[in-house]
PAROGU-820493 format. One record per residue (C-alpha): x, z, y. Coordinates in steps of 0.5 Angstrom, whole numbers, padded with zeros to 4 digits, always signed. Layout:
XZY...
***
This chain:
+0068-0025+0001+0066-0032+0001+0059-0033+0004+0055-0039+0002+0051-0042+0007+0044-0044+0004+0037-0045+0006+0036-0038+0007+0042-0037+0011+0048-0033+0010+0048-0031+0003+0052-0028-0002+0051-0026-0009+0054-0025-0016+0054-0024-0023+0060-0020-0025+0063-0019-0032+0062-0012-0031+0055-0013-0032+0055-0019-0036+0058-0016-0042+0054-0010-0042+0049-0011-0048+0044-0006-0046-0030+0038+0027-0034+0043+0032-0028+0045+0036-0026+0038+0037-0032+0036+0041-0033+0028+0041-0027+0027+0037-0028+0025+0030-0024+0028+0024-0022+0023+0019-0020+0025+0012-0013+0023+0010-0012+0018+0005-0007+0013+0002-0008+0008+0008-0009+0014+0013-0003+0019+0011-0002+0026+0015+0003+0025+0020+0006+0032+0019+0006+0033+0012+0006+0026+0009+0000+0028+0004-0005+0023+0002-0010+0028-0002-0015+0028+0003-0014+0036+0005-0012+0034+0012-0015+0031+0018-0013+0026+0023-0017+0027+0030-0019+0020+0034-0015+0023+0040-0008+0023+0036-0009+0030+0034-0008+0033+0027-0011+0038+0022-0005+0039+0017-0007+0044+0011+0000+0044+0009+0003+0047+0015-0003+0052+0018+0002+0056+0021+0007+0050+0024+0013+0046+0021+0017+0045+0027+0016+0037+0026+0020+0033+0030+0014+0028+0032+0008+0033+0032+0008+0040+0036+0004+0046+0033-0001+0048+0038-0005+0054+0034-0009+0055+0028-0016+0052+0027-0022+0056+0028-0023+0058+0020-0016+0058+0019-0015+0053+0014-0011+0048+0018-0006+0048+0023-0007+0044+0029-0002+0039+0031-0001+0034+0037+0005+0029+0038+0011+0031+0042+0012+0029+0049+0018+0034+0050+0025+0033+0048+0027+0040+0046+0026+0039+0039+0032+0042+0035+0032+0037+0029+0038+0041+0025+0033+0047+0025+0027+0042+0022+0032+0039+0017+0034+0046+0015+0027+0048+0014+0025+0042+0010+0031+0043+0005+0029+0051+0004+0022+0048+0003+0024+0043-0002+0028+0048-0005+0022+0053-0006+0018+0048-0009+0023+0046-0014+0023+0054-0015+0015+0054-0016+0016+0048-0021+0021+0051-0025+0017+0058-0025+0011+0054-0028+0015+0051-0033+0018+0058-0035+0011+0060-0036+0009+0054-0041+0009+0056-0048+0012+0052-0054+0008+0048-0058+0008+0053-0063+0006+0059-0059+0000+0054-0056-0002+0053-0063-0002+0060-0065-0006+0062-0059-0011+0056-0059-0012+0057-0067-0014+0065-0065-0019+0062-0060-0022+0058-0065-0023+0063-0070-0027+0067-0065-0032+0062-0064-0037+0058-0068-0040+0051-0068-0048+0052-0067-0053+0048-0071-0055+0044-0065-0048+0041-0063-0046+0040-0071-0052+0035-0071-0050+0032-0065-0043+0031-0067-0045+0028-0074-0050+0024-0071-0045+0021-0067-0041+0020-0074-0035+0024-0072-0030+0025-0077-0031+0032-0081-0023+0034-0080-0025+0033-0072-0031+0037-0073-0027+0043-0076-0023+0043-0069-0030+0043-0065-0033+0050-0063-0039+0051-0058-0038+0055-0052-0042+0058-0046-0040+0057-0039-0034+0061-0037-0034+0063-0045-0032+0070-0046-0027+0072-0052-0028+0078-0057-0020+0078-0057-0015+0078-0051-0011+0071-0051-0004+0070-0048-0005+0070-0041+0000+0063-0040-0004+0059-0045-0007+0053-0041-0015+0054-0040-0015+0062-0041-0017+0066-0035-0012+0071-0031-0014+0077-0036-0014+0073-0042-0021+0075-0043-0025+0069-0043-0024+0061-0042-0024+0057-0036-0029+0052-0038-0034+0051-0032-0040+0049-0036-0043+0049-0043-0041+0044-0048-0037+0043-0054-0029+0045-0054-0025+0041-0058-0018+0042-0060-0013+0037-0060-0007+0036-0064+0000+0033-0062+0007+0032-0065+0008+0037-0071+0001+0038-0072+0001+0043-0067-0006+0044-0062-0003+0043-0055-0009+0043-0051-0017+0044-0051-0022+0039-0048-0029+0040-0046-0034+0036-0048-0041+0036-0044-0045+0031-0047-0051+0031-0041-0046+0031-0035-0043+0023-0034-0039+0026-0028-0035+0031-0033-0036+0028-0040-0030+0030-0042-0024+0034-0039-0019+0039-0040-0020+0046-0039-0014+0049-0035-0011+0055-0031-0008+0050-0025-0010+0056-0020-0005+0060-0023+0000+0054-0024-0002+0053-0031-0004+0046-0032-0005+0044-0039+0002+0040-0038+0007+0040-0044+0014+0042-0043+0016+0036-0041+0011+0036-0035+0006+0031-0037-0001+0031-0039-0002+0032-0047-0004+0027-0052-0006+0027-0059-0004+0024-0065-0008+0022-0071-0006+0020-0078-0011+0016-0083-0013+0018-0089-0012+0011-0093-0005+0009-0089-0004+0002-0091-0001-0001-0084+0006+0002-0084+0008-0003-0078+0004+0000-0072+0003+0006-0068-0004+0005-0064-0005+0008-0057-0012+0008-0054-0016+0013-0049-0020+0019-0052-0017+0024-0056-0023+0028-0057-0027+0023-0062-0025+0016-0061-0017+0016-0063-0019+0020-0069-0024+0015-0071-0019+0009-0069-0014+0012-0074-0019+0012-0080-0021+0005-0078-0015+0001-0077-0011+0005-0082-0005+0006-0078-0003+0013-0074-0006+0013-0067-0004+0016-0060-0010+0019-0056-0009+0020-0048-0013+0022-0043-0016+0016-0040-0013+0010-0039-0009+0013-0033-0006+0018-0038-0003+0012-0042+0002+0011-0036+0005+0018-0037+0009+0014-0042+0012+0010-0036+0014+0017-0033+0016+0020-0039+0019+0015-0043+0022+0020-0048+0015+0021-0051+0015+0014-0054+0022+0016-0059+0018+0023-0060+0012+0020-0062+0016+0015-0067+0020+0020-0070+0014+0024-0072+0011+0018-0075+0017+0017-0079+0017+0024-0081+0010+0023-0084+0012+0016-0087+0018+0019-0090+0013+0025-0093+0009+0019-0095+0015+0015-0099+0017+0022-0102+0010+0023-0105+0010+0016-0108+0017+0017-0111+0015+0023-0114+0009+0019-0118+0014+0014-0120+0016+0014-0128+0023+0017-0129+0026+0010-0130+0024+0008-0123+0026+0014-0120+0033+0013-0123+0033+0006-0121+0031+0009-0113+0037+0013-0114+0042+0008-0116+0040+0004-0110+0041+0010-0106+0048+0012-0109+0050+0004-0108+0048+0004-0101+0051+0010-0098+0057+0010-0103+0056+0018-0105+0054+0021-0111+0048+0026-0112+0044+0029-0117+0039+0032-0112+0033+0028-0113+0028+0033-0112+0031+0037-0105+0025+0037-0101+0025+0032-0096+0025+0033-0088+0027+0029-0082+0032+0028-0079+0036+0027-0086+0042+0031-0087+0045+0028-0094+0047+0021-0096+0041+0020-0101+0036+0023-0097+0038+0018-0092+0037+0012-0097+0030+0015-0098+0029+0014-0090+0032+0007-0090+0027+0005-0096+0021+0009-0093+0022+0007-0086+0026+0001-0085+0024-0003-0092+0017-0001-0094+0014-0003-0087+0017-0010-0087+0013-0011-0094+0006-0011-0091+0004-0004-0095+0007-0007-0102+0007-0002-0107+0014+0002-0107+0016+0000-0114+0018-0007-0111+0022-0004-0106+0029-0005-0111+0027-0013-0112+0026-0014-0104+0032-0010-0102+0036-0014-0106+0035-0020-0101+0037-0015-0095+0044-0013-0099+0045-0020-0100+0046-0021-0092+0050-0015-0092+0057-0017-0091+0060-0011-0094+0057-0004-0097+0057+0001-0092+0060+0008-0093+0058+0013-0088+0059+0019-0092+0055+0025-0091+0054+0024-0083+0047+0020-0081+0050+0014-0078+0048+0012-0070+0043+0006-0069+0049+0002-0066+0053+0004-0072+0047+0001-0077+0046-0005-0073+0053-0007-0073+0053-0007-0081+0046-0011-0081+0045-0019-0079+0043-0020-0072+0036-0022-0075+0035-0015-0077+0038-0011-0072+0032-0010-0067+0027-0009-0073+0032-0003-0075+0032+0000-0068+0025+0001-0069+0021-0001-0075+0014+0000-0071+0010-0004-0066+0006-0001-0061-0002-0003-0061-0006-0002-0055-0014-0001-0057-0017-0003-0051-0024+0000-0049-0030-0006-0049-0031-0009-0042-0024-0007-0040-0022-0014-0037-0028-0013-0031-0025-0006-0029-0018-0008-0025-0017-0001-0025-0017+0000-0032-0013-0006-0033-0007-0004-0028-0006+0002-0032-0006-0002-0039-0001-0007-0036+0004-0001-0034+0003+0002-0040+0005-0004-0044+0011-0006-0039+0013+0001-0040+0013+0001-0048+0017-0006-0047+0022-0004-0043+0024+0002-0048+0025-0004-0053+0019-0004-0057+0014-0010-0059+0007-0009-0057+0000-0012-0060-0007-0011-0057-0013-0010-0062-0018-0015-0061-0025-0016-0063-0028-0020-0057-0029-0014-0053-0025-0016-0047-0031-0018-0042-0037-0015-0046-0038-0008-0045-0044-0008-0050-0039-0011-0056-0037-0003-0057-0031+0001-0057-0027+0002-0063-0031+0008-0065-0038+0004-0064-0037-0002-0068-0039-0004-0075-0035-0005-0081-0036-0013-0080-0033-0012-0073-0027-0008-0076-0026-0013-0081-0025-0018-0076-0020-0015-0071-0014-0019-0070-0008-0016-0067-0005-0021-0062+0000-0021-0056-0002-0019-0050-0002-0026-0047-0007-0028-0052-0011-0022-0051-0011-0022-0043-0010-0030-0042-0015-0030-0036-0013-0023-0033-0008-0023-0028-0002-0019-0027-0001-0018-0035+0005-0021-0037+0011-0020-0043+0018-0020-0041+0019-0027-0041+0013-0029-0038+0015-0024-0032+0022-0027-0032+0019-0034-0031+0015-0032-0026+0021-0028-0022+0024-0035-0023+0019-0038-0019+0019-0033-0013+0026-0033-0012+0026-0041-0012+0021-0040-0007+0025-0035-0003+0031-0039-0003+0028-0046-0002+0021-0044+0002+0015-0048-0001+0010-0045+0003+0009-0044+0010+0016-0045+0013+0018-0045+0020+0011-0045+0025+0010-0051+0028+0008-0052+0036+0007-0059+0037+0005-0062+0044+0006-0067+0049+0013-0066+0052+0014-0066+0060+0020-0066+0064+0021-0064+0072+0016-0059+0075+0011-0055+0071+0006-0055+0077+0006-0063+0077+0006-0063+0070-0001-0059+0069-0004-0062+0075-0003-0068+0072-0006-0066+0066-0012-0063+0069-0014-0070+0072-0016-0072+0065-0017-0065+0061-0021-0059+0062-0017-0054+0058-0010-0055+0058-0005-0050+0054+0003-0050+0056+0007-0048+0050+0013-0048+0053+0019-0044+0050+0019-0036+0052+0023-0035+0058+0022-0042+0061+0018-0039+0067+0011-0040+0065+0009-0034+0069+0013-0035+0075+0009-0042+0076+0002-0038+0076+0001-0037+0083+0004-0043+0086+0000-0047+0081-0006-0043+0084-0005-0045+0091-0004-0052+0090-0010-0052+0086-0014-0048+0091-0012-0053+0097-0013-0059+0092-0020-0057+0090-0022-0055+0097-0020-0062+0099-0024-0066+0093-0030-0061+0094-0031-0059+0101-0038-0057+0099-0037-0052+0093-0033-0045+0093-0027-0045+0090-0026-0039+0085-0019-0038+0081-0018-0033+0077-0011-0031+0074-0013-0027+0068-0008-0023+0063-0009-0016+0059-0003-0013+0064-0006-0016+0070-0006-0009+0073+0002-0009+0072+0004-0016+0073+0012-0017+0071+0012-0022+0076+0013-0020+0084+0009-0026+0086+0003-0024+0083+0003-0017+0086+0001-0020+0092-0006-0023+0089-0012-0019+0090-0014-0015+0083-0020-0014+0080-0022-0006+0080-0024-0003+0074-0029+0003+0072-0024+0009+0072-0024+0017+0072-0018+0020+0076-0011+0017+0074-0005+0021+0074+0002+0020+0074+0006+0022+0068+0008+0029+0072+0001+0031+0073+0000+0028+0080-0006+0025+0082-0005+0017+0082-0012+0015+0084-0018+0018+0085-0024+0016+0080-0028+0010+0083-0034+0011+0078-0037+0018+0075-0040+0014+0069-0034+0011+0067-0034+0015+0061-0041+0013+0059-0040+0006+0060-0034+0006+0055-0038+0011+0050-0044+0006+0050-0039+0000+0049-0036+0003+0043-0042+0004+0039-0044-0004+0040-0049-0004+0046-0049-0007+0052-0048-0002+0057-0049-0007+0063-0056-0008+0060-0060-0010+0066-0055-0012+0071-0053-0007+0076-0060-0004+0075-0057-0002+0068-0059+0005+0065-0052+0008+0066-0052+0006+0074-0059+0007+0075-0059+0014+0073-0053+0016+0077-0053+0020+0083-0048+0016+0086-0052+0009+0085-0055+0009+0092-0048+0009+0096-0044+0006+0090-0044-0001+0093-0043+0001+0100-0038+0008+0100-0030+0006+0100-0027+0008+0094-0033+0007+0090-0033+0002+0084-0039-0003+0086-0036-0003+0093-0029-0005+0091-0031-0010+0086-0036-0013+0092-0030-0014+0096-0025-0017+0091-0030-0022+0089-0029-0025+0097-0022-0027+0095-0021-0034+0093-0015-0032+0088-0017-0026+0084-0013-0023+0078-0017-0020+0073-0018-0018+0066-0021-0023+0061-0027-0019+0061-0028-0018+0068-0030-0026+0070-0037-0026+0073-0041-0032+0071-0041-0038+0075-0045-0038+0081-0049-0044+0084-0045-0049+0088-0038-0046+0085-0032-0049+0082-0028-0044+0078-0021-0045+0075-0018-0040+0070-0011-0039+0069-0010-0035+0063-0003-0032+0061-0002-0030+0054-0009-0031+0051-0006-0029+0044-0007-0022+0046-0015-0023+0047-0019-0021+0041-0024-0026+0039-0028-0021+0035-0030-0013+0036-0031-0008+0031-0037-0003+0030-0035+0003+0025-0041+0006+0022-0044+0010+0016-0050+0011+0012-0053+0017+0017-0052+0012+0023-0056+0007+0019-0061+0011+0017-0062+0014+0024-0063+0006+0026-0068+0005+0021-0072+0011+0023-0072+0009+0030-0074+0002+0029-0080+0005+0024-0082+0008+0030-0081+0003+0036-0081-0004+0033-0088-0004+0029-0085-0006+0022-0089-0008+0016-0090-0004+0010-0085-0010+0007-0080-0010+0012-0080-0002+0012-0079-0003+0004-0073-0008+0004-0069-0003+0010-0070+0003+0005-0068-0002-0001-0062-0004+0003-0060+0003+0005-0060+0006-0002-0056+0000-0005-0051+0001+0000-0050+0008-0001-0049+0007-0008-0044+0001-0007-0040+0006-0002-0040+0012-0008-0037+0007-0012-0032+0003-0007-0025+0004-0008-0021+0006-0003-0019+0000-0001-0026-0002+0000-0030-0008-0001-0030-0014+0003-0036-0019+0005-0036-0023-0001-0036-0017-0006-0042-0014-0002-0046-0020-0002-0045-0021-0010-0048-0014-0011-0054-0015-0006-0056-0022-0008-0063-0020-0010-0065-0018-0003-0071-0022+0000-0067-0027+0005-0074-0029+0008-0075-0021+0010-0068-0021+0012-0069-0027+0017-0076-0024+0019-0072-0017+0021-0066-0020+0024-0071-0024+0029-0075-0018+0031-0069-0014+0032-0066-0019+0037-0073-0019+0041-0073-0012+0041-0066-0010+0044-0066-0002+0044-0068+0001+0050-0062+0005+0053-0066+0008+0059-0069+0014+0054-0061+0016+0053-0060+0016+0061-0065+0020+0065-0065+0020+0072-0065+0027+0075-0071+0028+0080-0068+0030+0087-0071+0033+0093-0069+0030+0099-0071+0031+0107-0075+0025+0107-0079+0027+0102-0080+0034+0104-0080+0034+0112-0087+0038+0112-0083+0044+0109-0078+0043+0115-0083+0043+0120-0083+0049+0125-0076+0052+0122-0071+0055+0126-0064+0052+0125-0062+0057+0121-0068+0057+0116-0067+0049+0116-0060+0050+0113-0062+0055+0108-0067+0051+0106-0063+0045+0105-0058+0049+0101-0063+0051+0096-0065+0043+0096-0058+0042+0094-0057+0047+0089-0064+0045+0086-0061+0038+0086-0054+0040+0083-0058+0043+0077-0062+0037+0076-0056+0033+0076-0053+0038+0071-0059+0038+0066-0059+0031+0066-0052+0030+0065-0052+0035+0059-0058+0031+0056-0055+0025+0057-0049+0028+0053-0053+0030+0048-0057+0024+0046-0050+0020+0046-0048+0024+0041-0054+0023+0037-0054+0015+0039-0052+0011+0032-0048+0005+0032-0051-0001+0034-0049-0004+0027-0056-0005+0024-0058-0012+0026-0050-0014+0025-0051-0012+0018-0057-0015+0017-0054-0022+0019-0048-0021+0015-0053-0019+0009-0056-0026+0010-0050-0030+0009-0048-0031+0017-0041-0031+0017-0040-0029+0024-0040-0022+0022-0036-0019+0016-0037-0013+0013-0031-0008+0010-0035-0002+0006-0031+0004+0004-0033+0011+0001-0034+0014+0007-0036+0009+0012-0037+0001+0013-0033-0003+0019-0037-0009+0022-0033-0015+0024-0037-0019+0030-0035-0025+0033-0035-0024+0040-0033-0030+0043-0040-0031+0047-0037-0026+0051-0032-0031+0053-0037-0036+0056-0035-0035+0063-0028-0037+0061-0031-0043+0057-0036-0045+0062-0030-0045+0068-0029-0052+0071-0022-0052+0069-0018-0047+0064-0010-0047+0064-0007-0043+0058+0000-0040+0058+0003-0038+0051+0010-0040+0048+0007-0039+0041+0000-0042+0041-0001-0048+0037-0008-0050+0041-0012-0050+0035-0012-0042+0035-0013-0043+0043-0019-0048+0041-0022-0043+0036-0021-0037+0042-0025-0041+0046-0030-0043+0041-0029-0051+0043-0027-0057+0039-0019-0057+0038-0019-0064+0040-0021-0062+0047-0015-0057+0048-0009-0061+0051-0002-0058+0049+0004-0059+0053+0011-0056+0053+0017-0057+0056+0023-0062+0053+0029-0057+0052+0034-0056+0046+0033-0051+0041+0032-0044+0044+0036-0040+0040+0042-0044+0040+0046-0038+0043+0042-0032+0039+0044-0029+0032+0039-0026+0028+0041-0021+0023+0036-0019+0018+0037-0012+0015+0033-0011+0009+0032-0003+0008+0027+0000+0002+0021+0003+0005+0020-0002+0011+0015-0006+0007+0010-0004+0011+0008-0002+0019+0008+0006+0016+0015+0007+0014+0016+0013+0010+0021+0019+0012+0026+0017+0007+0026+0010+0010+0026+0013+0017+0032+0016+0016+0036+0010+0013+0034+0006+0020+0037+0012+0024+0043+0011+0020+0044+0004+0021+0042+0005+0028+0047+0010+0029+0052+0005+0026+0050-0001+0030+0051+0003+0036+0058+0005+0034+0060-0001+0033+0057-0005+0039+0055+0001+0044+0048+0003+0046+0042-0003+0045+0035-0003+0046+0030-0001+0041+0024-0004+0039+0019-0001+0034+0012+0001+0032+0008+0006+0037+0008+0012+0032+0016+0011+0031+0018+0011+0039+0020+0018+0039+0023+0019+0033+0028+0012+0034+0028+0014+0041+0026+0007+0042+0025+0003+0049+0020-0002+0046+0014-0002+0042+0011-0008+0038+0005-0012+0041+0006-0008+0048+0013-0010+0049+0015-0016+0044+0011-0021+0049+0011-0022+0056+0016-0017+0058+0022-0018+0062+0025-0011+0061+0030-0013+0055+0033-0020+0059+0040-0021+0059+0041-0015+0054+0047-0018+0049+0044-0014+0043+0038-0011+0041+0035-0008+0035+0028-0009+0032+0025-0004+0027+0020-0007+0022+0015-0013+0023+0008-0014+0026+0004-0013+0020-0003-0011+0022-0009-0009+0018-0009-0014+0013-0017-0013+0011-0019-0013+0019-0015-0019+0020-0018-0022+0014-0025-0020+0017-0023-0023+0024-0021-0029+0021-0027-0031+0017-0032-0028+0023-0029-0034+0027-0030-0039+0022-0024-0039+0018-0024-0041+0011-0021-0036+0005-0016-0041+0003-0013-0041+0009-0012-0034+0010-0005-0032+0007-0002-0038+0012-0006-0035+0018-0003-0028+0017+0004-0030+0016+0003-0035+0022+0001-0029+0026+0006-0025+0024+0011-0031+0025+0009-0032+0032+0010-0024+0034+0017-0025+0031+0018-0031+0035+0016-0028+0042+0020-0021+0041+0026-0026+0039+0025-0029+0046+0025-0022+0050+0033-0023+0051+0032-0029+0054+0038-0032+0051+0035-0039+0053+0037-0037+0060+0044-0036+0059+0047-0041+0055+0054-0039+0056+0053-0032+0053+0052-0030+0046+0046-0026+0044+0045-0022+0037+0038-0019+0035+0038-0014+0029+0032-0013+0026+0030-0008+0020+0025-0011+0015+0023-0010+0008+0025-0014+0002+0024-0021+0002+0024-0021-0005+0018-0017-0006+0014-0020+0000+0016-0027+0003+0013-0025+0010+0019-0021+0010+0023-0028+0009+0026-0030+0017+0030-0035+0015+0026-0040+0018+0029-0038+0025+0034-0043+0024+0029-0048+0025+0029-0045+0033+0037-0046+0033+0039-0039+0031+0045-0037+0027+0041-0033+0021+0044-0027+0017+0041-0023+0012+0044-0016+0010+0042-0010+0006+0042-0004+0010+0048-0001+0005+0052-0007+0008+0052-0003+0014+0053+0004+0012+0052+0007+0005+0047+0012+0008+0042+0006+0008+0042+0004+0001+0037+0005-0004+0038+0011-0009+0042+0008-0014+0047+0005-0009+0047+0012-0006+0049+0015-0013+0054+0010-0015+0057+0010-0008+0058+0018-0009+0061+0016-0016+0066+0011-0013+0068+0015-0008+0070+0021-0012+0074+0016-0017+0078+0013-0011+0079+0021-0009+0082+0022-0015+0077+0025-0020+0077+0020-0026+0074+0024-0031+0066+0025-0032+0067+0032-0032+0071+0032-0026+0067+0027-0022+0060+0031-0024+0064+0038-0022+0065+0035-0015+0058+0032-0014+0055+0038-0017+0051+0035-0022+0052+0034-0030+0056+0029-0033+0050+0026-0036+0048+0025-0029+0054+0021-0028+0054+0017-0034+0046+0015-0034+0047+0013-0026+0053+0008-0029+0049+0006-0035+0043+0004-0031+0047-0001-0027+0050-0004-0033+0057-0001-0033+0061+0005-0036+0066+0010-0033+0072+0007-0036+0071+0000-0033+0069+0003-0026+0075+0007-0027+0080+0001-0029+0077-0003-0024+0078+0001-0018+0085+0004-0020+0088-0003-0023+0093-0004-0017+0092-0012-0019+0085-0012-0017+0086-0008-0011+0086-0012-0005+0082-0018-0009+0075-0017-0006+0073-0023-0002+0068-0019+0002+0068-0020+0009+0062-0017+0014+0059-0023+0018+0058-0018+0023+0062-0014+0028+0062-0008+0024+0068-0005+0020+0065-0005+0013+0066+0001+0008+0066-0005+0003+0072-0009+0005+0077-0006+0000+0073-0006-0006+0074-0010-0012+0068-0015-0014+0066-0011-0020+0065-0005-0016+0061-0009-0011+0056-0012-0016+0055-0005-0019+0053-0003-0012+0049-0009-0011+0053-0013-0006+0053-0020-0010+0059-0024-0011+0059-0032-0012+0064-0032-0017+0060-0031-0024+0055-0036-0023+0059-0041-0027+0059-0035-0033+0051-0035-0032+0051-0043-0033+0056-0042-0039+0052-0037-0043+0046-0041-0042+0049-0048-0044+0052-0044-0050+0046-0040-0053+0040-0045-0050+0035-0043-0044+0030-0040-0049+0035-0035-0052+0037-0033-0046+0031-0032-0043+0028-0028-0050+0034-0025-0053+0039-0024-0048+0036-0022-0041+0031-0016-0044+0037-0013-0046+0040-0012-0039+0037-0006-0034+0031-0009-0030+0035-0009-0024+0040-0013-0027+0035-0019-0028+0034-0019-0021+0041-0020-0019+0042-0025-0024+0037-0029-0022+0038-0028-0015+0045-0031-0016+0043-0036-0020+0038-0040-0016+0041-0039-0010+0047-0043-0012+0044-0048-0016+0040-0053-0012+0035-0054-0018+0028-0054-0019+0025-0048-0023+0026-0048-0031+0022-0051-0036+0017-0047-0039+0019-0043-0045
***
């Protein structure tokens, strides 16, 4: 295949004629248990329903597999104490039998399918449900109280007739069918969990399909379906979807619309009577979206409405005089070419004989087009239509298909005839302020449009104002003023709701941005260029600047220059400032394990730690602090563990305090000795405050690894504990106490209604703007002056010593002295143990130090950002003041290849122009590197699904087979699954372990938590408008660092390849890596299917199996279906959804003139399974070829842009529209088309 060079890289695309011509708790100690959610799925079963729990130490409590599952990544340990969960922990061994696990997984899926099948077998037919529910209604009555309630609400009499009063767990006098949803297992009563009003809902055919419970006084379950779900009998219908109700008006005058709304109990029947057209009622806005999952429902609804309309038409016909009846029959005879005398035959749907079919046309096609005119005028109006007919059609006694009919009608009528109805959404009041509801409405309207129906929206000014009222609450005047408008007009100021054409235009814009980046492009690292020795260049800059950043490219030897630079600086500064003590700190997050050998000779600053062990279990290093754990616990809760310096409460209460600074191997002694050295390597947080008469220098390797913020995770319970503490100890005024209570109550309400994704600072501040800001300021000042005293958390044990008890030893023999000393020793051990136990208990009860930061946030201080979730809230706090020892140093040198200076200045909290950026003058660093981006479904986030992992393994195996083994880098959670050697953020920067590797595979992109990064950005002074670029740049810089791990620039005569698996750039531009070309890389973007067929999406794999079957000699639908183990209909549907037919595909594959004509050539060293396929088949498989671009242009030139967008594209499957546009805009160097 010919590859075109575009600004997006090597790209190939096409629009094939094959497609163009298609018309159509306790046991876990201190570890917190976190319920699973969409953002915290269970690592074992992948479910997000909250039944499972994740443990802070990496363990998992899985309810799905309480007895274990042999998971590849998690080892089953034991059942939980209550037996509800299975305890699983990440595997560390290599004895996992993947084949056995896959077999169990397949058996489990088969078992689940069988359970689903049996559940559907239990499902009663609509007729059986109708009889069962009517029998139940006959046993129950409606109390006068409930009847008065309904009549007071204005409920229609026909609805009241289907209502009954029920008591909790209502008993039945006659046994009901046990398979009837809502009936208990014995059939002796109903599963209604409360007293209320029972409403029977009629569905298609008028059959009662489900029972709904109305509990008027309970707002949490005001309306609900009664179910037998615990026995596998949900109220769902035979198709698997939730039930709905259909209601017809008494005075049916609008024959063109079918309404859809929430509330099948009372609202939908009322809407039908008020709007004079049929209305379908769904179980809330979410219930409407079943149309998307079960699209056949639209046709079922349409057919049922047609049937009722035909009955209405028949009744109107019988009311006519004999003359008009004769005229009507004559028209029917002429239309069908048949003669019949049976004008009184009972009319039913579908129609079987020609004359009755004529009435169907009259009642369903023509009648609705006349806006409710009397049927007597049909003949006159029909003449206008007949004149446009080319010839009268004779279909015989068989009813023609819609396609056959559309062939006989002019183009202007074909769409109208295929469906004479428009669906009308009847939204609730205030829906535009509810993003969740609007999302459901959007999905519903798009699903309806995708099935070829036109849509309207009923508008009476209710969008932004809930007080206007719903459709069953408004006045007759408001009803008369209702307008049926397009979705664009009704929701003009609501984002995300677009028509097909508007969606099409928006898609075009996105593709133009993708092919020709208009947003952020490649990151730019600007700086003053230097040549020659790095140490000389840096010293020259330090003569004029306090802060210097060396942003030379990765692999340029920056880390190797650290020790030489430190020694030269030490010598020069000693000469220039002999009266001062020179201290040089070499700081880095990886200082304990330096990658440069010269750094190992530099004294390392000790850290507090417990016993350290090698992976095989042998002791590596004994503990130097018996309280290291407590230091970490206090810091994690947001407190300063060093409160009071070396006499801090943790050290002061420690039994080793008196000898920690003198005994070898103890922390304070180690630190004292380390600080005696002139050059010290350490962590950024370990630098001591600058001493008197000291001159300090900091050389910082990879400052981008340092976080400028810290996060406190707290909840309402812990905030209440903090408030209670300050009530006791901080002498609060009554007004201050009241505002704290008000704040806590307000936050509790917000958390109760918070979405799963949480509320950000702006949203929270908008809800708490009425809080007294002056009182908040007073509280902040008071709490700043009243820092919590931690000494009561760490009580010092009272120890018995020989010095204090000399009188007790006077006159004792040696044996008696030894015995008494033993008693003292045991007494001291007991005292220490009791104090330690008390400390542990108090630490568990110590709430997070979040109150003061929360108050700052609510006062509007940007340095604290909040993320409020249903169960907890996160406070992101600017901690750059902790970096003051670095900022206050006399000289700071930073080494970071992808830092632009502005970010480093922000980290130090200094002005941007105070940082001098330099970089070595070199050629583009990736001139001998080829970047191959492999797009895989499911890799759009940092938590790929199991299916996405399977595809990645398939791609990895294919690449290993073609190139040989290569190092793999991926997310931490996928290290064992992919047998990866590297991990994002740990090995993607500052590491030399991949140096010289000719090939390397990276899986996924560095995509940190969006909400957390946004909170960090805003807390450090960022502006919301700049965040999107900040997030993109952050990811780009990590990607650049990773591409530099092979150190290609150190081997200019060798060629390197870096494969990287990502999500689809068309869905999220952050996955567009075309910008690497600006650094000299040869860039190619491929779909995983081009590497191996096992990496395709579902449709590609399904079509590939069909293609392979045809190439194996199976050329009929039946033969292919038998070979693939599916139905013939499945084969047809797969090809049709791809815009092809079996005949065309077979011909394209078997026509010898087309064989070998494919221009597909793999842009990488990999024998492709696609090379012998003709272009039509490549297009069907989603491998786009360039040949058809002229054809697209020709269509647009012939029919015009508007017709192409409005009439042609909507007839194609949605996936093909993307193919067209990707092709069109990737090869035409044009701006976006004018709006249509």
